[in-house]
N, C-alpha and C positions, 0 to 999 in steps of 0.2 A: 387359461393358456397365456403364457408370457410372450411378449413381442421380442424377437431377437434383434439386437442392435448390432450392425456390422461395424467392426472396429479394426484398426491397424495394430499390429504388434508393436511393442516398445522398441523397441530397440532404443579585476585583478590588475595584476601589474605585469607589464611587458618586461621580461628579463631575457637578455641575449647572452647566452653562455660564451665564454671565450674560446672554448674548444668543443668539438663534437661530444655529446654526452655519452657516458657509459650507461647503457640501458640496464634496467633492473633485472632483466632476464640473466640468470646465471647459466642457463642452458636452455635448449629448446623444450625442456620438460618442466620449466618453472615460469611463473608469471607473478607480477606484483600489481595489485589493483588498488585504486584509491576509492574510499567511500567517505561521505561527509560525517556520519555519526557513528560513534562507538556504541554497540548494543549494550543494554543493561545486563544481559545474560544471554545464554545460547539456547533457551527453551522458548520457541515461538508460541507455545500454548500458555505461557505465563502472563504475558501482558500484550498490549495493543501495538507496541512499537514495531514499525515495518523494518527497522534496521536489523532486527534479529533474523527475519526471513531472508534479507538480502545476502546474508552469509550462509545460513544453515539450510534453506529449502533446496532440495534436489542435490545438495552436497553432503551434508551430514545426515539428514533425514529424508525419507521418501513418503509418498502418499499413494493412495489407491490409483488416482489418475494424475496425469501431468498436463499442465497448461502450456501450450505452445506459444511462440511469439505472435502468431496471428489470432490468438484467443481461442483456438480450437482445443479440444481435449483428447488425449490418447491414453492408453493404459500405461501404468508404471508398476506398482506392486500388484495390480490386478492384471490378468491376461485378457479378460473380456467381461462383459456384463450384459444382463438382460433387464428390460424395464417392463413392468406390468402395464396393461392397457389404461389403468387409472392413474398412471404416472406417479404412484406412491411407493411402489415396491421395486427395489434394485437388488438383483442377485449377482454378486461378483464371484467370478472364478479367479482364485489367487495364484500368483506365481509360486512355483514349487522350488525348494532347495535354497531359499533365501535365509540368510542368518544375520542377526544383529552383530554389531561390532564386538560384543562380549561373548559371542558364540551361541547365544540363545536362538531358537528357531522362530522365524516369522510364520504365522498361520492365522486361521480364523479367530482363534482365541485372543491373539494379541490385538487384532482389529477391534474385537468387542471390548477388550480392556481399554484401549485408547479412546474409543468413542464414549464409553460409559464414564471414563475419567473426565472427559471434556464436558460432559453434561452434569457431573456431580455437583452437589450443593456448594462445596467449597472451591469449585473450579474458578479459575481466573481467566479462562479462555475467552478471548474477545468474541468468539462466535458460540458462546455457551448456549444461547437460545436456539441456534440451529441444531446442535447436538441433543438438546433436551427434547426436541421433536422427533428424534430418531430412536427406534427400538432395534437393537442389533441382535440378530439370531445366528448362532453357529449351526450350520447344516452338517458339515464335516470339516476335516482339518483344512481343506482348501476351498471351501465354499461358505460364503457369508451373505446373509440377507439383511438389507437395511430397509426397515419399514418407516416411512416418513409420514407424520401425521398430516402434513400439508403438502399440496402440490408445489414444487419449487422447480421452475424451468431451468434454473441455474445450478441445480444440485450437483451435477457431475463436475462443473467448474469449481464449486466450493470444496469438493473432495480433493482438489489438487492444490489448495491454498495451504499456507504454512500452519494454520490452525488445525488442519486435518492430518498432521503427520502421525504416523504409526509409531507409538512409543513402546519400549520394552518394559514390562512390569517391574523388574528388579531395579532398574536404573532410572525410571521415570522421574522420581522425586529429586534427582541430582543432575538432571540434564542441563540446568542453567550453567553449571560450572564443569560438569563432566559429561558431555553429550554422548549418547549412545543411540545410534540409528541403524539404518540399513543402507545408507548412502555410500557413494564411491569414495568418500573422504572421511578422515578422522581428524580430531583436533590435535595438532602437533605442538601448539604453544600459544599463549595469550600474554602479551606484554601490555599490561593495563595502561591505558592512556595512549598507546602507540600503534599496536598492530595485533592481528590474529593470523596464525599460520595453520593451514590445513595440509595434510599429506595424504597421498593415495592409500586407500584401504585395499591391501593386496588380495583379499578374498572376495572382492565384489564380482558379481557375475559378468560385468562388462569391462573388467580391468584391462583386457587386451585392446579394447577399442578406444580407451580414454588416453589422450595424449599428455595432459598435464599431470605430473606426479606431485607437484607442490605448488601451492598458491598462497600468497601473503596479502592480506587486506590491511592497508594502512589508513588510519583515521586522520583526515585532514579537513577541518571545518572552515578554515580561513581561505577565501577565494584567491588572495595573492599567493598564499603558500601552495594552493592547488596548482596554480599556473606554473610556479617555480619548479615544483616537483615533476610535472610533466615535461617541461622544457629541459630540465637537467638530466632526464632519463631515470630519475628515481622511481618513477611509476611507468608501467607499460600501458595501463588502461585506467581511465576514470569514467565510470558509468554514472549518468545523472549528475554531472559536474556543473555547478552554478558559475562557470567561468564565462559568463555572457560577454563581459567587456573585453575579454581576451580572445574571443572566438575568431576574429578576422586574422590574427597572426597565425593561429593554428591551421586555418583553411589555406593560408598562403604558404605554409611550410610543408614541403614534400615528405618530411619524415612522419607526418601524422595523417590519420583518417579521422574525419569528423562526421558523426551521424546525428541528425536532428530528428527526434521521434515524437509522434503524437502520444497521447496518454488517455487514460480513463480517470485520471485524478481530478479532484475538485478542490481548489484552494478557496477557503472561505474565511470570513470574519464571523466566527461563531458567537452567538449571543445566548446568555443564560436566561432562557425563557421563563424560568421558575423564579427569577428575582425581580423585584420591583425596581425601576419602572419598566423593565424589559418584558414584563408579562403583558404589557399593553401593546397591541398590534400597531397602534399609531406611533409609538416610540420606536419600535423596530422598523417601521416603514420610514420614519424620519431619518434614522441612522443609515438605512439603505440609500435614501435619496441624497444624503450628504456625501456619499462615497463616489468619486469619479473613478470607475474601473480602469479606464485607459491610463490615467495617471498612476494608479497603483501598479499596473502591469509594467509600466516604464520604470518606476522607482524600485519595484521589488525584484523584477526578473529581466530588466533591460529590454522589454518588449516581447519576450518569448512566452507569450500566453494569449489565449483567446477568451474574450469576455463571456461570462455565463450569467444567467439570471435565475437559475434553479440548481438543484443538486444533481445535475445531469450534464453530459457534455456532447458536443457535436461528434457524430460518428457512431454514437451508441444507438441501439434499436429504439425507435419511438421518440427520438429527440425532437423537441420543438424549441424555437428561439423565444425565450421569455425575458430577454434583457430589457424589453420595453415596459415591463410591468412596474418596476421601481427605478425609473431612469434618474440620472444625476440631475438634481434640481434643488439648489440651496434654498430658494424662497419657499418651495413646497415643504421642505424639511422643517423650516422654522415654524410654518403654519401648523404642521402636524404636532410638533412639540407643544405648541400653545394650546391646541385642541385637547391634548392629553393632560393639560394642567401642570406641565413640568415647569418648574422655576429654574431658570438658568442663572449662573453656570451649574450644569449637572456634572457631578463628579463620578466618574467610572474608572475601573481598572482595566488596563489592556495588557494581558499576560502573554508574553512572547517566548516561544521555544527557540532553540539556537539557530535553525536554518536561516540563511540570508534572506530568503523570500519573506520570512516572518519578521525578522528584525528590521529589514529595510522597508518592507511594506507597512509595518507598524508605524514607522515615523511618518510616512505619507498619510496614512489614515488618521493618525492623531492630529495632524495639521488640518486635515479636512473637517474633522468633527469640531475642532475649535471654532470654525466659522459659523456653526449653528449653536454655539454656547455649551458644547460638551467638552469638558476637560478630561481627556483620556490619559490617565496616569500610567505610564509604561512601566511594567515589571518584567525584566528579563530573567528567565529561569532556565535551568538545564532540563534535559529530557526527563530525567527521573522525577524531578519536581513537577513537571507538566503532567506526567502520567499519574502521579499520586494526587496532586492538588487539583488540577483542572479536570482531567478525564475520570479520575477515581472519586474524589471528594466533591467535585462540582463547585470548588471554591474559586470563583472568578466571575467577572462581568462580561468581558469581551476577550477573545483570543483569536489568533490567526494560525491555521494549520491546513495542510493538504491531506485530504482523505483519498488514499490511493487505491482502495478496493474498487474494482469495476462495478460490482453489483451490490451497492450498499444503500440503496434508497430505503430499504426496510428499516434502517436505523431510526427513521422518523416515526416508525410505529412502535418503538421501544419506549415505554413510559419512563424508564429509569436511565435513559441514555444521557450523556453529560450535558447536552444543550437543553434538556428539559421541555422539549416541544411535545405537546399533547393535543391531539385532534381526533375525535371520533370519526369525523368525515374522512380524514386521511387513512385511518386504520381500516375502515370499510373499503376504501378504494384500493388499498394495497392488498387486501385479501382477494379482491376481484382480479387484481393483476396476476397474482400467483396461481389463480385457478382458471384463468382465461384459456379456453381450449384452442383458440386460433391465434397465430402471430399477429394478424391484423387487429384483432380485438385487444390483444395485449398492448400493442403499440398505441392504440387510441387511449386506453386507460393510463398508460405511462405518461402520455401527453397531459391528461387531466391532472395527474399527480404532480407533475412539474409546475403546472399553472397554479395549483393550490398552494404549494410550498412558496412559490414566488409571491402570491397574493397575501399569504399569511406572514411574509417576510420572516420565515422561520430562522433564517440566518442571512447575512449579507453574502451573496454568492459572487465571488470575485472573478476567477479565471480558471481555465483549463491550462495547466502547465505544458510546455514543450520541453522534453528532456534532451540533454546534450551528452553524447558520448565522445570522448577524445581518446584515441589510442594510437600506438605505434602502427605504422602502415602494414606491418606483417602479421598483426593479430587477426585471427580468423574465428568465426563462430559467434560474433557479437549479435545480440538481438537488435533487429531493426525497428520493431515495435515493442511496446512494453505494457501489456495488459495487466501485469503484476510486477512488483519489485522483486527481482531475483537475479542472481549472477550464477548462471548454470555453467559451472566449471567443466563439466563433462563435454560441453559443446565447444570449448575453446581450444585453440592450438596455434602454433606458429607456422607461417608459411615460409618457404625457403627464401632467403634474402635475395 
């Protein structure tokens, strides 16, 4: 007997312009948004870059479930679901009458195709391991059963992430440049290096309720240029904008609304545990002890961050404060390096992707490491290089990156993950976390896992970012909280002036 789960239906620089700006909105049905990074492609199943999902998730592509701003989950391409008593079998009733942008029908067979593809040997899906644990069975055209080998309390959440989009078989291999989904928008144009424009898909089931007919995403990575574009009216919205130093003037300007959101992201100094001498826990602890988190937060994000001591953040279930496990202590760091037999100066590379938090934070950390005899040679790379060299080929010593997925503690149980951490004790602990029957038991185990990662100094855990959204005062539907990186265009609209 299956348990019925009750669900709801889906349904910088200060620049003062000489004159009032001409806002980017050409009409009340268009909007221009700024984002920091240009995606490498438009297929979120192809690589790990969150910049792809920022544009495509819930806009071009859809998933069985939808993650809401408060972190809850509701149906999207599914209408409802049932969960078996052992929490391993999920039976989804699918929405009828849905078609892909190329006219092909959405049904249980396309769900099976999408998930089998994500789990395939040649899959480059970031969550390949999750899909490899799933057996997808077609019951009938609008009923699909997902059999999970492991209990995963976050399964329904994962089914709403960008890696779980439902792809159409005929077009799946070309989605990176010619995206075909079931979402309310289609690709209208891509001006490489500048912008991507989406236009409304007229055959979408919710077309009558969606206010925006056209949206343009402009890629602006420089903080000064971001501020200028907002002040001039070239942008209507900038979500997760790193304009920390310009924030006061936007708060004081009645033309704007400013939203400061918490996050589930973890900004870390990742260490390649598989490389000498970083395979020695004493060296990793030394590096952790040499880093002053508060100074990094000030230098990287102008104070808009909360220190963390493990790969987990305040507000998440089972969080415990582990910032005292490897506190800032230069003298202790020097002793640990000596105990590990490290001869200084120790030469290491510090590979930095484009975001300001990485580039600015990297300068601070390099200066801090120099104080204990570590020469961190900075290598600035573009995202494509970071994804292939660091994430893919593990060719690095140190790197700075924000992990934005809410439930990604399990990455430390992946032997082939890019930071090379391996711990039988953690693996056993994480298995117990996933199979814990009661929330209280799971919270205790999560606390144990956080302490273990901190004690092992698996990485240098820096801070939980606080995201800033700056928008025209009349923009409505912006997310107040950000459990995932997404710009849900179907929720956006213009209020009357």
